[in-house]
N, C-alpha and C positions, 0 to 999 in steps of 0.2 A: 338491547334494552336492559339486559340483566347486568351489564358492566356498570350502567349508568346507575342503576339501583344500588348496586354495591358501593359506588363512590359517594352517594348521596349522604351517609352517616359522617363521612371524612368531611365533606365540605361544610355539613351543618356543625361539626365540631369545630372547625377553624373559624366559622362566622361568630359562633358562641366566644371562642378564645379572643376574638378580636375586639369584641365589644366589652368582655370582662377584664381583660389584662392589658392589651396593647393599647387601646384608646385611651383610658384612663391615665396610664403611664405616660403617654405623649402629652397629654393636658398638663400633668404635673410638671413635667420638664419644661413646657412653655411658660408655666407661671413662674417656675424658678427663674428661669432666664431673664423675665420680666422684672422680676424683683431685683436680680444682680444688676441690671442695667440702669434701674431706678436709684441705686444707692447714691448718696451724697455724704460730702464730708460733714461729720457731726452726727450722723445716724448712729443710734445705738443698736448693737447687732448681737445675735448668738451665733458663734462659729461652730464647726464640728468638735465635737469633744466637751460641749456645753460651756465653754468659756463665753463670757459676756464682756463686752467692751465697746468703745466709742470708735467710729473710724476717724482716723487722724489724718492720713495720706491715702492717696489713690493713685493708681497707675493702670495701665491697660490690663494687665494680668493680676497684680498684687495689690492688697490693702494693706496699710499700717493701721493696726488696731490697738488702741491704748486700753490695756486691762487693768491698769492701776496707775496712780499718780507717777508720771515719769517713767513708766514701763510700757513699752510698745512692742507689739510682736508683729511679723510680717506674715501674711496668710494670702494664699490663692483666693481670688474673688468667688470661686465655686465652693469654698468652704463655708460660706456664710449660710446658715440654715434658716434664719428668722430675722426680720426686722422688727425691733420692739418700738412700743409707743415712745415718745420723748418722755423724759424724766423718769424712766423705769430704773435706770442705774443711778444710785445715790452717790 
């Protein structure tokens, strides 16, 4: 009985850790994956590093993002941080 009582705080800490850290992180990953899968040509995005651009080309792993007129960079799909509302980039 005393070994069960000794393990109770450890089990309780794991349960709290799961609900405070692990579960929200899994939810954020799921939302990010859904956002990446929903990207289409012409979407305005923010890529890691804070660069803004418009999706010009798409492939399975990479995106061609136009960051200025005639300037296109190739980035991994996972580097997209946010999809902006249409018309945000002038």
